[in-house]
N, C-alpha and C positions, 0 to 999 in steps of 0.2 A: 852090613852097612846100615840097615834100618835100625837094628838094635843099638848100635853106637849112637846114631842120631837121636833115638828115643831117650837114651840115658843122659844125653847132654842137653836136651831141649830146655830143661828148667834153668840152666845157666845162661841161655840166650846166646847172642852173638851172631853176626852175619854168616860166619862159616857154618853154623848149625842150620840156618835157614837155607843156605845153598845146598847143604847135604840133604835136607828134606826135599828140595826141588829135584835133586839128582835121584833120590830114592823114588819120588813120584814118577819120573820118566822111566826109571827101571821097571817099576811095577806096571806101568802102561805098556811098555814094550813086551814084557813077559806075558801079560794078559792077551795082547793082540796076537802074538806068536802062538800062544797056547790055544786061542780060539780058532786060529786058522789051521793049526796042525791037528788038533784033537777034537774039541767039542766047543759049542757056543757058550757053555757054562763058564769057561775060562775068561770070557769077556767081562765077567763081574770084577775080576782083578783090574782090568783096564779102567773100568768105571771108578773103582776105589782109588786107583792111582791118579785119575783125573781130578777127583775131589781133593786129594792131598795136594796136588799141584796147584789147583785153584786156591786153596786155603793158604798155601805157603807163599804165594806170590802177591797176595792182596796188600794194599797200602797199610791197613791196620796191623797186619802181621809184620810187615817191614818195620814199622814204628816200634812195635813191641820188642823185636829182636835187637833193635838199635839202642834201646833204653839201657843205660849203665846199670849194672848189678852191684850190690853191696858185697 
């Protein structure tokens, strides 16, 4: 899923932004589960997912993805 979103990010569109938000939640969930089940080092994934989620939901990001492309 993340690879598909990454490949489409240059074209923009709200669907890509929503995909990035979903990927962020997926990474956060996997990082938290991994940290609880295995080792605290897996929490780094949760932090990176939170950064992705924070960046994908910002107002400037929303404006950029809503800009029409040529």
